[in-house]
N, C-alpha and C positions, 0 to 999 in steps of 0.2 A: 625212779628216785622227781619228785615234784621242785621243785621251788615257791616257795611263797613265800608275795612279797603284798607288803599293808604298811599302809601312808595313812595316818588320822593328819584331821587337816579341823584348824581353827579358825571359821571362818573373819571374816573384818565386818558386815553389814551390820550399822548402828539395829533394824529392830529386827524381829525373829521374821517377822517378811521375808527382809534386806534378803539375809544370813537362810533362809529355804526356795528364794531364787536364785542367790549364786550355788546354791546346793546343785538344788537340780538344774541349771547351765553344765553346770560340771558335770555332773556323773550320764547328763548326753554327749558331751564330749570326749570320755572316756570309754560309755559303754556301746561307740562308733567305734571305740579300737577292733576291737579283733577281727573284726571282718578286713581292715587293713591292713593287717600287722602280725604276719600267721606265725611267730613263734607266741606270744597268746592263748598257750590254752583254757582258758577259762581269766575269767571278768567280772566282777560286782562292784559295784560300787550305796554304802549306805549314809543312809541320815540319820544321825544320831534321837533316839527317841525320850531318854530320862534325863533330871538333870539338868537341863539350859545350863548354857554360864556356868559348868563346874563342870563339863567334858567334851572333847572334839565333839567339833560339830557332823565332818563326814568321814566315813571310814572308806578306801580302796580294798579290796580281795584281792590279786592277780594271781595266775600261776602258770609257772616258767618250762621247760626241759633243765631250764638248765641255769646258770650266769652267764652263757652268757648267753642265752635269749634272752634274761633283763637286760640286757646290755646291749643288745638289739635292736630292745621295745626303747630304752631309753632315747641311742640315738636317732632314732627315726622320723625321720624326714614327717609326714601321719603325727605321733608324739611332738612334738619338738612345738608348734604353738600351744597348743593344751597348758602344757607346763604355762608356756607363756603367759598362759588367759589367765589359769591357777593361782601365776604368784601374786596375779592384782588384784588375787578376792581372797590372799587370806593375811594371819595375821602370826601367825603358832603353822609348826611341821613336822615330826615327827613320823618314823620309821621302823620298823625291821627289816629284814628281809631272813628264811629259813628254808631246811629239809623236810621238807613230809612225807 
């Protein structure tokens, strides 16, 4: 059993270039976390490629063994500053967690 955690963000940059810069910073920070948080089984970050403005800009897809692993990740001292950084770059967030 795997718990999949998906988060989508709408970035708040005023231009496409600004949003691309934000996306790169967020992706770099998130993609460094699996080496620091053993509960992360897999983590990928993707930038939206179509329908700029209509779609959300960035997606995180992360897998954990279970809800407890996700909870450890959520409160982990390596993750919390990344969350705070992301909060300053977004205008909207949506998430879903499910078993695969």
